[in-house]
Residue frames relative to the residue before (quaternion, step in Angstrom):
aa qw qx qy qz dx dy dz
M 1.0000 0.0000 0.0000 0.0000 0.00 0.00 0.00
Q 0.1786 -0.7788 0.5920 0.1056 3.55 -1.04 0.84
M 0.7890 0.2156 -0.0970 0.5670 3.57 1.02 -0.85
L 0.1080 -0.7763 0.6203 0.0303 3.56 -0.90 1.02
V 0.1252 -0.8177 0.5618 0.0081 3.57 -0.59 1.21
F 0.0640 -0.8250 0.5609 -0.0254 3.55 -0.76 1.07
D 0.3546 -0.6530 0.6291 0.2281 3.53 -1.04 0.87
L 0.4375 -0.6879 0.5049 0.2835 3.59 -1.22 0.30
D 0.7896 0.3265 -0.1931 0.4823 3.60 0.20 -1.27
G 0.8234 0.1644 -0.1598 0.5191 3.55 -0.74 1.11
T 0.7043 0.3977 -0.2509 0.5319 3.58 1.30 -0.02
L 0.7947 0.1373 -0.0661 0.5875 3.59 0.41 -1.18
L 0.6948 0.4406 -0.2797 0.4948 3.60 1.08 -0.65
D 0.4553 -0.6559 0.5180 0.3068 3.55 -1.15 0.59
N 0.7227 -0.4680 0.2855 0.4209 3.57 -1.25 0.05
D 0.6209 0.4816 -0.3453 0.5131 3.56 1.31 -0.09
R 0.4627 -0.7165 0.3956 0.3406 3.55 1.41 0.21
N 0.4776 0.6233 -0.4612 0.4132 3.53 1.03 0.90
M 0.3852 -0.6881 0.5664 0.2394 3.54 -1.22 0.62
R 0.3432 -0.7449 0.5347 0.2035 3.57 -0.63 1.10
S 0.5863 -0.5982 0.4187 0.3509 3.57 -1.09 0.69
E 0.5872 0.5824 -0.3689 0.4242 3.59 1.12 -0.61
N 0.6566 0.4984 -0.3105 0.4734 3.59 1.02 -0.77
I 0.6190 0.5327 -0.3370 0.4686 3.59 1.01 -0.79
D 0.6786 0.4968 -0.2916 0.4557 3.57 0.84 -1.00
Y 0.6802 0.4900 -0.3035 0.4528 3.58 0.95 -0.85
L 0.6334 0.5137 -0.3361 0.4711 3.59 1.00 -0.72
N 0.6228 0.5229 -0.3392 0.4729 3.57 1.02 -0.71
K 0.6272 0.5354 -0.3239 0.4638 3.58 1.03 -0.80
L 0.6611 0.5017 -0.3015 0.4693 3.58 0.93 -0.90
K 0.6552 0.5175 -0.3107 0.4543 3.57 0.93 -0.91
N 0.6628 0.5098 -0.2989 0.4598 3.56 0.97 -0.84
K 0.6583 0.4901 -0.3001 0.4861 3.57 1.20 -0.51
G 0.6322 -0.5808 0.3125 0.4066 3.59 1.28 0.00
Y 0.4737 0.6451 -0.4651 0.3783 3.60 1.22 0.11
I 0.3687 -0.6852 0.5797 0.2419 3.56 -1.19 0.66
N 0.1627 -0.7995 0.5755 0.0565 3.57 -0.48 1.24
V 0.0341 -0.8030 0.5940 -0.0345 3.56 -0.74 1.11
I 0.2260 -0.7301 0.6303 0.1367 3.56 -0.96 0.92
A 0.0349 -0.7847 0.6189 -0.0019 3.60 -0.82 1.01
T 0.1460 0.8278 -0.5051 0.1957 3.54 -0.24 1.29
G 0.5071 -0.6114 0.5090 0.3316 3.52 -1.31 0.30
R 0.5222 0.6452 -0.4013 0.3872 3.57 1.28 -0.25
T 0.5592 -0.5582 0.4792 0.3822 3.54 -1.30 0.25
I 0.6911 -0.4648 0.3421 0.4351 3.57 -1.28 0.25
S 0.7007 0.4733 -0.2908 0.4477 3.60 0.76 -0.99
S 0.6392 0.5197 -0.3289 0.4618 3.59 1.01 -0.76
A 0.6574 0.4986 -0.3083 0.4735 3.58 0.95 -0.86
Y 0.6509 0.5248 -0.3130 0.4504 3.57 0.94 -0.91
N 0.6419 0.5162 -0.3222 0.4667 3.58 1.00 -0.77
K 0.6596 0.5052 -0.3106 0.4618 3.59 1.01 -0.76
L 0.6384 0.4829 -0.3231 0.5049 3.59 1.24 -0.38
N 0.4541 -0.7038 0.4203 0.3490 3.56 1.35 0.20
N 0.5810 -0.6402 0.3455 0.3648 3.54 1.13 0.83
C 0.5124 0.6457 -0.4218 0.3777 3.57 1.09 0.63
G 0.5519 -0.6516 0.4342 0.2869 3.56 -1.31 0.25
C 0.2754 0.8008 -0.4974 0.1885 3.58 1.03 0.70
A 0.7191 0.3337 -0.2318 0.5637 3.60 1.27 -0.19
N 0.4518 -0.6779 0.5115 0.2733 3.56 -1.25 0.47
Y 0.8064 0.0619 0.0201 0.5877 3.56 1.01 -0.87
I 0.1787 -0.7269 0.6469 0.1456 3.53 -1.32 0.48
I 0.1513 -0.7150 0.6764 0.0913 3.54 -0.89 1.03
S 0.0608 -0.8416 0.5361 -0.0250 3.56 -0.30 1.28
D 0.8085 0.3056 -0.1948 0.4636 3.54 -1.39 0.02
T 0.6143 -0.5900 0.3228 0.4127 3.57 1.03 0.94
G 0.7995 -0.3171 0.1299 0.4932 3.56 1.07 0.77
A 0.5159 0.6758 -0.4159 0.3228 3.61 1.19 -0.18
N 0.7874 0.1799 -0.1012 0.5808 3.61 1.18 -0.50
I 0.0998 -0.7209 0.6747 0.1226 3.52 -1.30 0.49
Y 0.1055 -0.8126 0.5732 0.0022 3.54 -0.66 1.17
D 0.2837 -0.7435 0.5875 0.1471 3.56 -0.85 1.07
L 0.3203 -0.7876 0.4970 0.1736 3.57 -0.36 1.25
D 0.6628 0.5182 -0.3167 0.4380 3.58 0.97 -0.78
K 0.7448 0.3667 -0.2101 0.5164 3.59 1.04 -0.78
N 0.3234 -0.7751 0.4807 0.2522 3.58 1.32 -0.22
E 0.6196 0.5180 -0.3644 0.4636 3.55 0.85 1.02
I 0.4637 -0.6355 0.5395 0.3001 3.53 -1.26 0.52
I 0.1620 -0.8158 0.5510 0.0682 3.59 -0.73 1.05
Y 0.7706 0.1348 -0.0948 0.6156 3.60 1.29 -0.10
K 0.0899 0.8125 -0.5666 0.1038 3.58 -0.87 0.92
K 0.0217 -0.7516 0.6590 0.0188 3.55 -1.12 0.80
T 0.1196 -0.8238 0.5534 0.0292 3.58 -0.97 0.82
I 0.3475 -0.6795 0.6068 0.2219 3.51 -1.43 0.29
S 0.4683 -0.6938 0.4659 0.2869 3.59 -0.84 0.92
K 0.5716 -0.5924 0.4434 0.3547 3.55 -1.18 0.55
N 0.5722 0.5868 -0.3791 0.4297 3.58 1.15 -0.54
I 0.6772 0.4616 -0.2821 0.4987 3.57 0.94 -0.92
A 0.6247 0.5400 -0.3432 0.4476 3.58 0.98 -0.79
S 0.6195 0.5481 -0.3336 0.4523 3.56 1.05 -0.75
H 0.6484 0.5006 -0.3102 0.4824 3.59 0.99 -0.83
I 0.6427 0.5242 -0.3220 0.4566 3.58 0.99 -0.83
L 0.6637 0.5046 -0.3062 0.4594 3.59 0.94 -0.86
D 0.6155 0.5605 -0.3409 0.4368 3.59 1.14 -0.61
L 0.5920 0.5827 -0.3600 0.4247 3.60 1.24 -0.32
Y 0.4526 0.7066 -0.4432 0.3153 3.58 1.26 -0.29
N 0.0976 0.7777 -0.6155 0.0824 3.57 -0.96 0.94
D 0.7726 -0.3845 0.2413 0.4438 3.58 -1.30 -0.10
N 0.6124 0.5624 -0.3552 0.4273 3.61 1.22 -0.30
F 0.6001 0.5815 -0.3477 0.4253 3.58 1.26 -0.31
R 0.3138 -0.6502 0.6426 0.2565 3.47 -1.41 0.33
Y 0.7621 -0.2466 0.1854 0.5692 3.57 0.83 -0.98
I 0.2359 -0.6949 0.6439 0.2166 3.52 -1.42 0.10
D 0.2102 -0.7737 0.5874 0.1098 3.57 -0.77 1.03
I 0.1529 -0.7426 0.6463 0.0862 3.54 -1.00 0.91
C 0.1582 -0.7866 0.5925 0.0723 3.59 -0.72 1.07
S 0.0869 0.8166 -0.5502 0.1513 3.53 -0.46 1.28
N 0.8581 -0.0679 0.0238 0.5084 3.56 -0.86 1.05
G 0.7605 -0.4277 0.2013 0.4452 3.54 0.89 1.00
K 0.7072 0.4136 -0.2638 0.5091 3.59 1.25 0.08
Y 0.4099 -0.6872 0.5472 0.2456 3.55 -1.34 0.43
Y 0.0264 -0.7511 0.6594 0.0169 3.52 -1.15 0.79
T 0.2030 -0.8140 0.5392 0.0739 3.57 -0.78 1.04
Y 0.1601 -0.7400 0.6473 0.0883 3.53 -1.07 0.91
S 0.2588 0.7689 -0.5439 0.2146 3.58 -0.60 1.13
L 0.2471 -0.7270 0.6197 0.1623 3.52 -1.15 0.74
F 0.6062 0.5677 -0.3167 0.4582 3.55 1.39 -0.08
L 0.7118 0.3948 -0.2354 0.5312 3.57 1.00 -0.87
E 0.3309 -0.7959 0.4846 0.1489 3.54 -0.83 1.00
E 0.8245 0.2126 -0.0683 0.5200 3.58 0.99 -0.76
D 0.5761 -0.5375 0.4759 0.3909 3.53 -1.30 0.32
S 0.0477 -0.7998 0.5978 0.0242 3.57 -1.15 0.55
A 0.8686 0.0392 -0.0500 0.4915 3.54 -1.17 0.79
G 0.7308 -0.4494 0.2416 0.4535 3.55 0.91 0.91
V 0.5660 0.5803 -0.3868 0.4396 3.60 1.28 0.12
K 0.3292 -0.7534 0.5409 0.1772 3.56 -0.74 1.09
T 0.1958 -0.7855 0.5805 0.0871 3.58 -0.82 1.04
Y 0.1187 -0.7953 0.5939 0.0272 3.57 -0.89 1.04
K 0.2419 -0.7456 0.6009 0.1561 3.54 -1.19 0.64
D 0.6910 0.4096 -0.2543 0.5385 3.57 1.30 -0.24
K 0.4463 -0.7320 0.4537 0.2434 3.56 -0.58 1.19
N 0.6998 0.4785 -0.2910 0.4434 3.58 0.75 -0.96
N 0.6134 0.5430 -0.3386 0.4629 3.55 1.08 -0.70
L 0.6343 0.5256 -0.3169 0.4700 3.57 1.01 -0.84
L 0.7161 0.4672 -0.2678 0.4441 3.58 0.70 -1.09
D 0.6415 0.5312 -0.3196 0.4518 3.58 1.13 -0.64
N 0.7412 0.4290 -0.2124 0.4706 3.58 1.19 -0.54
I 0.6759 0.4457 -0.3083 0.4994 3.60 1.21 0.27
G 0.4507 -0.6735 0.5199 0.2702 3.53 -1.34 0.34
E 0.8199 -0.1380 0.1378 0.5383 3.57 -0.98 -0.86
I 0.3175 -0.7596 0.5442 0.1616 3.57 -1.00 0.88
N 0.2665 -0.7954 0.5316 0.1170 3.56 -0.73 1.12
H 0.7670 -0.2278 0.1191 0.5880 3.56 0.97 -0.77
I 0.3176 -0.7333 0.5813 0.1532 3.53 -1.33 0.42
A 0.0927 -0.7891 0.6056 0.0445 3.58 -1.03 0.80
M 0.1907 -0.7811 0.5895 0.0782 3.55 -0.98 0.95
A 0.0729 -0.7834 0.6164 0.0328 3.58 -0.96 0.91
F 0.1959 -0.8142 0.5453 0.0368 3.55 -0.95 0.99
K 0.6222 -0.5679 0.3985 0.3627 3.54 -1.29 0.29
N 0.7892 -0.0170 -0.0321 0.6131 3.60 1.24 -0.31
N 0.6467 -0.5761 0.3516 0.3553 3.56 -1.22 0.51
D 0.5604 0.5821 -0.4026 0.4301 3.62 1.13 -0.42
C 0.6431 0.5095 -0.3143 0.4776 3.58 1.04 -0.77
T 0.6022 0.5621 -0.3469 0.4484 3.57 1.09 -0.71
I 0.6849 0.4846 -0.2802 0.4665 3.56 0.84 -1.01
E 0.6409 0.5323 -0.3228 0.4490 3.58 0.97 -0.86
M 0.6870 0.4626 -0.2860 0.4819 3.60 0.91 -0.88
Y 0.6043 0.5533 -0.3558 0.4495 3.60 1.02 -0.72
N 0.6635 0.4990 -0.3044 0.4670 3.59 0.91 -0.87
Y 0.6388 0.5193 -0.3218 0.4676 3.57 1.04 -0.77
L 0.6801 0.5063 -0.2918 0.4427 3.57 0.84 -0.97
T 0.6890 0.4806 -0.2925 0.4569 3.59 0.83 -0.94
A 0.6617 0.4980 -0.3071 0.4689 3.60 1.15 -0.55
N 0.8043 0.3450 -0.1379 0.4637 3.58 1.04 -0.73
Y 0.7451 0.2928 -0.1878 0.5690 3.61 1.21 -0.31
K 0.1148 -0.8630 0.4914 0.0231 3.57 0.06 1.32
D 0.6905 0.5149 -0.2737 0.4280 3.60 1.16 -0.45
F 0.6787 0.4390 -0.2909 0.5120 3.58 1.19 0.43
E 0.4131 -0.6551 0.5630 0.2886 3.52 -1.36 0.24
F 0.0821 -0.7842 0.6143 0.0306 3.56 -0.97 0.89
F 0.0390 -0.7935 0.6072 -0.0113 3.56 -0.86 1.01
I 0.3018 -0.6759 0.6285 0.2387 3.53 -1.14 0.65
M 0.1390 -0.8236 0.5495 0.0201 3.55 -0.61 1.17
Q 0.1136 0.7497 -0.6485 0.0674 3.52 -1.14 0.81
D 0.3063 -0.7248 0.5864 0.1924 3.56 -0.95 0.89
S 0.6442 -0.5608 0.3637 0.3718 3.55 -1.21 0.51
F 0.7283 0.4365 -0.2368 0.4722 3.58 1.13 -0.62
E 0.7001 0.4117 -0.2670 0.5188 3.61 1.27 0.20
N 0.3874 -0.7025 0.5440 0.2459 3.56 -1.21 0.54
S 0.6238 0.5697 -0.3445 0.4094 3.58 1.14 -0.55
K 0.2573 -0.7471 0.5981 0.1338 3.54 -1.16 0.76
T 0.1234 -0.7712 0.6204 0.0721 3.55 -1.10 0.74
I 0.3770 -0.6867 0.5621 0.2654 3.56 -1.32 0.11
E 0.1651 -0.7573 0.6248 0.0937 3.55 -0.95 0.94
I 0.1572 -0.7755 0.6093 0.0509 3.55 -0.94 1.01
L 0.0036 0.8227 -0.5614 0.0897 3.54 -0.63 1.21
P 0.6062 -0.5240 0.4263 0.4198 3.59 -1.19 0.35
K 0.6536 -0.5357 0.3666 0.3892 3.56 -1.15 0.64
G 0.8176 0.2495 -0.2007 0.4784 3.55 -0.97 0.94
V 0.5858 0.5934 -0.3701 0.4096 3.60 1.25 -0.08
S 0.2433 0.7144 -0.6359 0.1618 3.54 -1.05 0.92
K 0.6698 -0.4619 0.3627 0.4544 3.56 -1.22 0.19
Y 0.6996 0.4824 -0.2979 0.4349 3.58 0.77 -0.99
N 0.6421 0.5261 -0.3441 0.4389 3.61 0.90 -0.81
S 0.6790 0.4605 -0.2991 0.4873 3.59 1.02 -0.68
I 0.5672 0.5465 -0.3810 0.4843 3.59 1.15 -0.50
N 0.6625 0.5029 -0.2963 0.4694 3.56 0.96 -0.87
E 0.6163 0.5345 -0.3356 0.4710 3.59 1.04 -0.78
L 0.6839 0.4864 -0.2806 0.4658 3.56 0.89 -0.96
A 0.6394 0.5287 -0.3251 0.4539 3.58 0.98 -0.83
N 0.6477 0.5009 -0.3156 0.4795 3.59 0.99 -0.80
Y 0.6281 0.5482 -0.3140 0.4543 3.57 1.04 -0.84
L 0.7540 0.3687 -0.1797 0.5130 3.58 1.06 -0.86
N 0.3898 -0.7365 0.4594 0.3075 3.57 1.35 -0.04
I 0.4073 0.6670 -0.4973 0.3766 3.55 0.89 1.05
S 0.3923 -0.7277 0.5117 0.2339 3.58 -0.82 0.98
N 0.6330 -0.5564 0.3859 0.3751 3.55 -1.17 0.60
D 0.6103 0.5731 -0.3467 0.4230 3.60 1.09 -0.68
E 0.7004 0.4609 -0.2581 0.4800 3.58 1.21 -0.46
I 0.5907 0.5547 -0.3607 0.4617 3.58 1.29 0.39
M 0.0710 -0.7638 0.6409 0.0284 3.56 -1.00 0.92
A 0.0904 -0.8186 0.5671 0.0090 3.58 -0.81 1.03
F 0.1877 -0.7745 0.5998 0.0720 3.56 -1.09 0.87
G 0.2053 0.7942 -0.5569 0.1306 3.58 -0.94 0.83
D 0.2822 -0.7760 0.5466 0.1396 3.54 -1.33 0.15
G 0.7690 0.3978 -0.1867 0.4643 3.61 1.09 -0.67
L 0.7453 -0.4447 0.2715 0.4161 3.54 -1.32 0.16
N 0.6784 0.4685 -0.3226 0.4651 3.62 1.03 -0.56
D 0.5980 0.5397 -0.3604 0.4704 3.58 1.33 0.21
V 0.4588 0.7274 -0.4374 0.2629 3.60 1.21 -0.37
E 0.6890 0.4938 -0.3042 0.4346 3.60 0.77 -0.99
M 0.6967 0.4574 -0.3010 0.4635 3.61 0.83 -0.86
I 0.6064 0.5396 -0.3544 0.4644 3.60 1.08 -0.63
E 0.6951 0.4791 -0.2677 0.4644 3.55 0.99 -0.87
K 0.8012 0.3775 -0.1624 0.4349 3.59 0.84 -0.97
C 0.5767 0.5618 -0.4021 0.4360 3.62 1.10 -0.42
G 0.7162 -0.4705 0.2974 0.4210 3.56 -1.21 0.52
I 0.7692 -0.0120 0.0232 0.6385 3.55 1.00 -0.91
G 0.1332 -0.7896 0.5972 0.0460 3.54 -0.80 1.06
V 0.0905 -0.8016 0.5909 0.0062 3.56 -0.82 1.04
A 0.1972 -0.7700 0.5997 0.0929 3.56 -0.72 1.10
M 0.4825 -0.6509 0.5020 0.3025 3.55 -1.06 0.73
A 0.6273 -0.5361 0.4045 0.3944 3.58 -1.19 0.50
N 0.7082 0.4396 -0.2411 0.4971 3.57 1.15 -0.66
A 0.4187 0.7453 -0.4456 0.2658 3.61 1.28 -0.04
L 0.5941 -0.5349 0.4599 0.3864 3.53 -1.30 0.37
V 0.6491 -0.5489 0.3633 0.3814 3.57 -1.15 0.66
K 0.6428 0.5412 -0.3324 0.4283 3.60 0.93 -0.84
V 0.6365 0.5107 -0.3244 0.4784 3.59 1.09 -0.67
K 0.6619 0.5147 -0.3047 0.4519 3.58 0.90 -0.92
E 0.6277 0.5612 -0.3341 0.4236 3.58 1.04 -0.75
K 0.7258 0.4240 -0.2379 0.4867 3.60 1.11 -0.62
A 0.5874 0.6336 -0.3468 0.3651 3.58 1.25 -0.28
N 0.4720 -0.6264 0.5400 0.3053 3.52 -1.30 0.48
Y 0.7886 0.0780 -0.0174 0.6096 3.54 1.15 -0.72
V 0.1733 -0.7249 0.6505 0.1460 3.52 -1.35 0.38
T 0.4574 -0.6888 0.4813 0.2910 3.57 -0.79 0.99
S 0.4751 -0.6728 0.4862 0.2921 3.57 -1.12 0.60
K 0.7460 0.3007 -0.1862 0.5642 3.56 1.27 -0.35
S 0.5081 -0.6741 0.4607 0.2741 3.55 -1.16 0.67
N 0.7082 -0.4088 0.3531 0.4546 3.53 -1.36 -0.09
E 0.6317 0.5351 -0.3247 0.4573 3.58 1.11 -0.65
E 0.7394 0.3925 -0.1944 0.5113 3.57 1.21 -0.59
L 0.5172 -0.6561 0.4033 0.3733 3.59 1.24 0.46
G 0.0768 0.8693 -0.4823 0.0758 3.53 0.99 0.95
V 0.6026 0.5588 -0.3637 0.4384 3.60 1.09 -0.64
I 0.6667 0.4958 -0.3018 0.4676 3.57 0.88 -0.95
D 0.6467 0.5368 -0.3185 0.4384 3.56 0.88 -0.96
F 0.6838 0.4821 -0.2869 0.4666 3.58 0.92 -0.91
L 0.7247 0.4559 -0.2690 0.4411 3.60 0.74 -1.00
E 0.5844 0.5629 -0.3853 0.4395 3.61 1.03 -0.59
D 0.6864 0.4564 -0.2736 0.4956 3.56 1.04 -0.77
Y 0.7072 0.4814 -0.2788 0.4364 3.60 0.82 -1.01
L 0.7703 0.3546 -0.1835 0.4971 3.57 0.91 -0.91
N 0.3432 -0.7645 0.4717 0.2741 3.55 1.34 -0.23
N 0.7058 0.3659 -0.3106 0.5210 3.55 0.97 0.87
């Protein structure tokens, strides 16, 4: 293996969404041995970087479910796809009483549009006015929709896929949650497609890539990377596509347990 790809939530992060120091130390060990460590997450670049405790234990971050590839060593974005504000405006107009919120991910930050949520939270600015939101953000990397129940999620997903042909739509669910959300991405964007872009950039064959994940936006990379590893806590659909399933969960440092055995170090 040359490239090791890790999801964050439900994989490297524990159920409180914290990165244990043991995982940081082990990733640093792998990097020092010459492995290319890649984080592949639905989070923005800044959110992912913060979860890595602002350290250099990874070489690259694939953020926004594949919309960006960030080179940590060079401190630069080497791949980027965006959604126009015009399309984002149409998406925001779909908001109705079945929604909880719509997240707009722009330039590494989250912005929330909601008539249901009253206050800002965890550094995320909440807007009730669409034009005010769009006027205060830059390039849009991806959009996420959250609903009051999963039936509404499925109904909106069917509407979007029937009426918006130039985008990618994913139903997302993490292993530790029952709620489903919709991720809206530029056409051709996914975690795996960006892994493939990065592998071509680094001249690494797909057979030399191992990917770890737990949620629905990990299914494609688990299935298509050279070796796909599902966490013990992963959703059944993820495990069905995996070559291996870890014997320990994200709470039990399952990535370390698996790689110590597989790599013999």
